[in-house]
C-alpha positions in Angstrom: 24.8 6.7 -31.6 23.1 3.4 -31.2 20.1 3.0 -28.8 19.1 -0.3 -27.2 16.2 -0.6 -24.7 14.0 -2.9 -22.8 10.9 -2.5 -20.6 9.2 -4.7 -18.0 6.0 -4.4 -16.1 5.0 -6.6 -13.2 1.9 -6.6 -10.9 4.2 -6.7 -7.8 3.6 -8.8 -4.7 0.4 -7.3 -3.3 -1.8 -6.3 -6.2 -4.1 -8.7 -8.1 -4.1 -6.5 -11.3 -1.5 -4.6 -13.1 -2.6 -1.1 -13.9 0.7 -0.1 -15.4 1.4 0.0 -19.2 4.5 0.5 -21.2 5.5 1.0 -24.9 9.0 0.4 -26.2 9.8 1.1 -29.9 13.6 1.3 -30.3 13.6 1.8 -34.1 11.5 4.9 -33.9 12.7 6.1 -30.5 9.4 6.1 -28.7 9.1 5.1 -25.1 6.0 5.5 -22.9 5.1 4.4 -19.4 1.8 5.0 -17.6 0.6 4.1 -14.1 -3.3 4.1 -13.9 -5.6 4.9 -11.0 -9.3 5.2 -10.2 -12.1 2.6 -9.8 -12.3 -1.1 -10.6 -10.5 -1.7 -13.9 -10.6 2.0 -14.7 -7.0 2.6 -13.8 -5.7 0.0 -16.2 -8.1 1.4 -18.9 -6.7 4.9 -18.3 -3.1 3.7 -18.6 -3.9 1.6 -21.7 -5.5 4.6 -23.3 -2.5 6.9 -22.4 0.0 4.5 -23.9 -2.1 3.8 -27.0 -3.1 7.3 -27.9 0.2 9.0 -27.0 2.2 6.2 -28.5 0.2 5.9 -31.8 0.4 9.7 -32.2 4.2 9.7 -31.9 4.6 6.7 -34.2 2.4 8.2 -36.9 3.6 11.8 -36.8 7.3 12.4 -37.8 9.4 15.4 -37.3 9.0 16.9 -40.8 6.0 19.0 -39.8 6.5 20.0 -36.2 9.2 20.1 -33.6 9.9 17.1 -31.3 8.7 19.1 -28.3 5.4 19.8 -30.0 5.0 16.2 -31.0 5.3 15.1 -27.4 3.1 17.9 -26.1 0.4 17.1 -28.7 0.6 13.4 -28.0 0.1 13.8 -24.2 -2.7 16.3 -24.7 -4.5 14.0 -27.1 -4.2 11.1 -24.6 -5.5 13.4 -21.8 -8.5 14.5 -23.9 -9.4 10.9 -24.8 -9.3 9.7 -21.2 -11.2 12.8 -20.0 -13.9 12.1 -22.6 -14.2 8.5 -21.6 -14.5 9.4 -17.9 -17.3 11.8 -18.7 -19.1 9.3 -20.9 -19.0 6.3 -18.6 -20.1 6.9 -15.0 -18.2 3.9 -13.8 -15.0 5.5 -14.9 -15.6 8.9 -13.5 -12.4 10.3 -11.9 -10.0 7.8 -13.6 -6.6 9.0 -14.4 -3.0 8.0 -15.0 0.5 9.2 -14.8 2.5 9.3 -18.1 6.2 9.5 -18.8 7.3 9.9 -22.4 10.8 9.9 -24.0 11.1 10.7 -27.7 14.5 10.1 -29.3 15.4 12.7 -32.0 18.8 12.1 -33.5 21.2 12.8 -30.6 18.7 14.5 -28.3 15.6 13.5 -26.4 12.4 15.2 -25.4 10.9 14.2 -22.1 7.2 14.7 -21.3 5.8 13.9 -17.8 2.7 14.1 -15.7 2.2 12.6 -12.3 4.7 10.7 -10.1 6.2 8.3 -12.6 9.8 9.5 -13.3 12.5 9.7 -15.9 16.1 9.5 -14.8 19.4 10.1 -16.5 22.4 8.0 -15.7 25.6 9.7 -16.8 29.2 9.5 -15.6 28.2 7.0 -12.9 25.6 9.4 -11.4 21.8 9.1 -11.4 19.9 12.4 -12.0 16.1 12.8 -11.9 14.9 14.7 -14.9 11.3 15.1 -13.9 9.5 16.5 -10.9 6.6 14.6 -9.1 3.2 16.2 -9.5 2.4 15.0 -6.0 1.2 16.6 -2.7 4.3 15.6 -0.8 6.6 17.1 -3.4 4.7 20.4 -3.1 5.1 20.2 0.7 8.8 19.6 0.4 9.2 22.5 -2.0 7.4 24.8 0.4 9.7 23.6 3.2 6.8 22.1 5.3 8.3 18.6 5.4 11.7 17.0 4.6 12.5 14.7 1.8 12.9 11.9 4.3 9.5 12.5 5.8 8.0 12.6 2.3 8.9 9.0 1.8 6.6 7.8 4.6 4.0 10.6 4.6 0.4 9.2 4.7 -0.5 11.4 1.7 2.6 10.4 -0.4 0.4 8.8 -3.1 -1.9 11.9 -3.6 -1.2 13.4 -7.0 -1.7 17.1 -7.7 -1.9 16.4 -11.5 -2.9 13.3 -13.5 -3.7 12.6 -17.1 -7.4 12.5 -17.7 -8.6 14.4 -14.6 -9.3 17.7 -16.5 -10.1 18.6 -20.2 -6.7 20.3 -20.6 -3.4 19.9 -18.8 0.0 21.4 -18.4 2.8 19.0 -19.4 6.3 19.0 -18.1 8.6 19.2 -21.1 12.4 18.9 -21.2 14.8 18.6 -24.2 18.4 17.7 -23.8 21.4 16.4 -25.8 22.6 12.9 -25.3 26.1 11.7 -24.8 27.7 8.4 -25.5 27.1 5.9 -22.7 24.1 7.8 -21.3 21.3 5.7 -20.0 17.7 6.7 -19.3 15.3 5.1 -16.9 11.5 5.5 -16.9 10.0 4.2 -13.6 6.6 4.0 -12.0 6.4 4.7 -8.3 6.2 1.0 -7.6 9.9 1.0 -8.4 11.3 4.3 -7.3 9.0 4.4 -4.3 10.7 1.3 -2.8 14.2 1.4 -4.1 16.6 4.0 -2.9 18.5 6.0 -5.6 21.7 4.3 -4.5 20.4 0.8 -5.4 18.9 2.0 -8.7 22.3 3.6 -9.5 24.1 0.4 -8.7 21.8 -1.7 -10.9 21.9 0.7 -13.9 25.6 1.1 -13.7 26.5 -2.6 -13.5 27.3 -3.0 -17.2 24.6 -5.5 -18.1 22.3 -5.2 -21.1 19.0 -3.2 -20.7 16.8 -6.2 -20.4 18.9 -7.6 -17.6 18.9 -4.3 -15.8 15.1 -3.9 -16.1 14.7 -7.4 -14.7 17.1 -6.7 -11.9 15.2 -3.5 -11.0 11.9 -5.3 -10.9 13.3 -8.2 -8.8 14.9 -5.7 -6.4 11.5 -3.9 -5.9 9.8 -7.3 -5.3 12.4 -8.2 -2.7 11.3 -5.0 -0.9 7.8 -6.3 -0.7 6.5 -5.1 -4.1 3.5 -3.3 -2.6 2.5 -1.7 -6.0 2.7 -2.5 -9.7 6.3 -2.2 -10.9 7.3 -0.9 -14.3 10.5 0.4 -15.9 12.1 1.1 -19.2 15.9 1.1 -19.5 17.4 2.9 -22.5 21.1 2.7 -23.3 23.0 4.9 -25.8 26.3 3.4 -27.1 
């Protein structure tokens, strides 16, 4: 199975700085997206550290010693520890954090690791399926039946995370392993993308038959047409 991929990150239409970071390494099957937060310049520092430490770990450690799930788990935990240490050592960066979404390709399967409200989607048989859950207050309220999914989209606390990388010395990581099929596509997306584009529009763009770079560009352009209130990042992975 051949994998092709492309990633884009854009500051959007309202933000001066881009606090998102991405890593795309098709040859070694490593894909990372992070959306930083906290203090002037500290959000982008947290995202930069997340991608650098998690990505470097995955690129340096092959599967001969540990399972792919352990590789992803250890990579995310390392990044978390490094960001936490930096936030404790530098008062200006106290409280900084970031989301992180990781996809590691292993032969004909993938391992997904996730923290925060960036998302990983699977496009299969013309349908879009979200593989990750949001570590966000509104998601918790929806699960508890206190608000509806529709109300969650406009809730005043919709950007409040219940879990973020670098906010504590240790962290629980969402992990998922699944087999790939021919013609599967994967999408990693920050909330600047999935927060403004409905699933139907994302599905239409992903399924339109163009190459991953064209699809990534179309997704960013569509989010900017909706006002682009936040940084916009995505990685599109195609299995052929």
